[in-house]
N, C-alpha and C positions, 0 to 999 in steps of 0.2 A: 563435551562440545562447547567450545568457547562462545561467549555472548557475541563477539565481533562476527563470527561465521554466521551465527543466526540472524544477525542484524543485516548482513549482506544479502542473505537469502531472503528475508522479509522485504527489503527494498526492491529486489528484483521481482518478487511477486507482486508487489504493489506496482511497479512500472508495468508488468505484462498485464495486470488485471486493468490499468488504465489504458493501454494500447488496445487492448481487445474491445473495451466499452466505447473507446473513442470511435472505432470503425463500427461496431454492431449497433450503437446508438446514434451514429452520425453525427457526433458533436462537432460544432464550429466554433471558433474563436478561443482565444487564451483563456477568457475567463471560465468559460464551460469545461475545458481541459483541466485547468487548475483545479476547480471545484471537484471534479471527477477524482483527481488524484488524492485531494484532501480527504475525501469521503473514503477512498479505498485504504489509504494510511491509517485512518481512524479504526476501520474495520479489522485490518490486520493486528494492529496495536491491541486492539480489545479482545481479539482470539488469543494473542500471546499472553496477556495478562490473565485472561480466564484460565489458562493452561499453566500458570505459575512461572512464566517467563517474563521478567521485567528487564528491560534494556533501557539504559540511559538513567537520568535524574528523575 
């Protein structure tokens, strides 16, 4: 499986996690939503690295 495919799927997962949490946590404002996205992105990245999947530099 190509890394680009995994990256696209990971980005989709981050986006869906963010969408879900914005609704369930009733996040308001750009800062709260951006912070949620950053946290989700870091979490997904951490899991990928733990599983031996390193994408990017």
